[in-house]
C-alpha angles and dihedrals in degrees: 000000000000122000135204122272121269096241115105091208096063112111095219123114093181111124101170134033115234122255113252131220127192118250134167091261095049139267111345123180116240092213138013122246114269128224115251103210091189091062111107091213092063119109089234092097103138126114111258092192092075123080094245092044092048093050092047091049091051091049093049092048090052090062089070088079093065111105122218093232090206116171092346125140119274096248093054092046092050091048092051092048090053093043096050097030093117090055091051090052091051092047092050088061095051124103118237095246097098132045107270101167123104120237089250092057093046090050095051094045091051094045093051105033106010090241109170105157113104090214094056092045089050091051094052096043093044089052089051093056093040091052091051092049091046091049094054093045091047090047090055090047091052091051092050093046089052089052090049090051090051091050088050090054090050091050089049091054091050090049091051090052091049092049090054093059115109119251096203106116097223093050099040096043094043094236126182134177123242127192107241126213115268119256113248118209123188115212125190115204113225095213103045099022090226120143117228124198116215124193122207119194116227122219117247113290117234114224121186131190092214121060119236091245091055089046090054091052091047091051090055091052092048092048091049092048094049092045098047098035097097091046091047089055089055090047091054091050091050091050090052091049091050092049092045095054091045087060092044090054089061091067098065089039091057091044091051090051093051089051097041092132092056098070099184095054094039091051093056092047091052089050090054092050091047091051091051094051096045105033095049095061092046092051092047093048093058092055106115096230093162090063088067093059110114102219093176093061093081096058097078089045094057092042087061089047092055090047091051090049091057092045094046095052094029089221101160098048097040095045094050092046092050092049092051095046093046089052090055093045094052091052096040118116102164132109102247110051096151093101092059096042094046089051089056095045093047087061092045089053090061093055115095114249091240136014119207125177119210110239093024108083092169094058112085124148113195116193098173092105092055093050091048089054090052091051089051091049091053090052089053090051091054090050092049095237095138097166093055087043092052092049090049091051092048088051090053091050090048088055099048102032097071089051092052098039097049095242097129104031097263102096132145090255086060090054091052089046088056090051090050091050089050090053091051090050091052090049091053091049091052093048091049092048093050092047092049092048092054091045090052090048092055090043094054090048095049101037096076092051095043096046098043100044102076097036090049092051091047091052090046091050091052091051091049092047092052089048095050108015090172092066123092098200098082091045091059090055091048090056099041105040098066090059090055097042106042099058091047093053092045090056089061095041091049091062090057092045094051091051103042112359140115133182095284092051090046091056092050095047092046091053092048093047100042099027092095087067082084087081090058096045095047091039091057091044094052096034095235091179090069127076110276139188123244090251092053092047090051089054092050092049092049094053092045091051092050094051093044092052090047099051095039091051092052092044095051091045088056092048093048091048090050092049099048107024104041138057089274090082092074092048091050092048092051091047091051091051091054093042103093100167109066091161088068091059091046091049090053091049094049091045090054092049095046093047090047091055093043090051092048091053092044092048093051092046093047094050095043090048092050092047090051092046091048089053092049094053093044089054090047093052093046101043107015088237117117111211121213135195122284095049094284127124128210113219105211117226095223127178120233090260092052092048090052088052091054091051090049091052090051092051093046091049093050093045094050094046092049091049092049090050091054092048094049092051094040093242 
């Protein structure tokens, strides 16, 4: 019966070697070593009498229910994953300081690969639970991205229908022409005293179902649809590609989960899934979608708008008729001027009382005064006071003629110039809206990858450091990554703060952005880049957890206070009312979580792989024997020249490392 080593720093809770029985394929243990929780050398060194210790002990004991599901049928394995899914989620959040494997898993790992170390068993079983959790989160993300792609296709169809609408005012507004009643004018002759009734025929009246203001809004939407339609088609294709590769990434994830006990194969499959989830957004984001925008498509639309403006207000015909009639009135010296004046007033009657242009608050043309003068002139006609009537008509012409003939800066060309400026403003608004929409699309694609990369690597480095505290590689990542991550996150948070924030929100965002610097501060304090014992690593992890809980609690309290107890609540409520695509927000959230878990797994695998490779090459340089996986070693049949080359490599390595050590310490 073998016993554990005497060193208290050994991470091995095995207290008894398994009994062996002889089979055709060699010595196979009949049972795996069990954990003796009474052994003082065990890593289970926390106090179970405390609340935290008691909860942790209960959680760790619950992991004993998880079956290994080794060589079982697919239906039973799937059932067990669903049945114990909550335990896998809890285990994926555990550090690797305490035994987290069930007895079934330890037995199967020992029977197949003779794995006895608690640290190695923890690594494999933790990866199993993390892979299952990552698979379900990635599955939800794939469903939501497929829903976003479907919504994008629906929006594309609506945009195509909008682009097909006519821009001709008569057709789009549903206009028709009605024959108006003639204008009757009563004239009293001064000589005979007889009253004469004169009838003036009105031109056909144009009646439209859609108001001109609604027509203006519809024109903007049509111009935007025709301009952005080619780019929207590219957007829809990119959404489909993103959703497709999110589903493809599930295949290597599921294969890695089914081969969780074969670390080398599972590691490469996780790397493939990570590449699919991270490379695809980066490739999509560099697609020049804005180059596909057809900026010339809006020109015919606004030409029709200008033409409809002239038709709606009948500016050209009425202005020219007024100018001609006023010219006759000013030169008239006869006794019966009512024909001329009534011709002018019949045109004035068809002018709107007031002309307002949307987007131009300072442009307002009021024609009430001119129409009042025409009414006064008609009263004078009925009374027979022609001379007063003629003077009144000449006064009306004196009022309107400078406006029409560009003598006082208020001409009809100025009106059309205002309309042209309004069209240019609408074009600029459309260009800005299209550019912002494409920027937001790229932002939503890249945000999950950018936000989750550094935190996932930090978490992976912490897992690798707890697994092999004696290694320096994870410690270097723990110190460097916060400096890369915190400024990047603050750049995004600062945009939100500048738009909506106050001092309370600023405090919360600063804590969220720069809180991960705790890893750097405590890492420097505890020298995490140096080899450490398990006890020292447990101390580092405890302090880090305390500080992380503290700053995140304060930060989220500030954010919650800002959301519900300040003026921001109204802004959020209005934004939520306008936000009609909640699945987009959910897809971003699930993408962040899935990429975070993928990055954590990839970070742990990368660092563990590098530590193992470093150990292999160190052994090769020291002994000339290159170890391989599975506990076997390959004795190289080297020639004398090759052996001399190995010795030379060893000497060069030792000399360079010694020299670097002297330089670093100024010796």
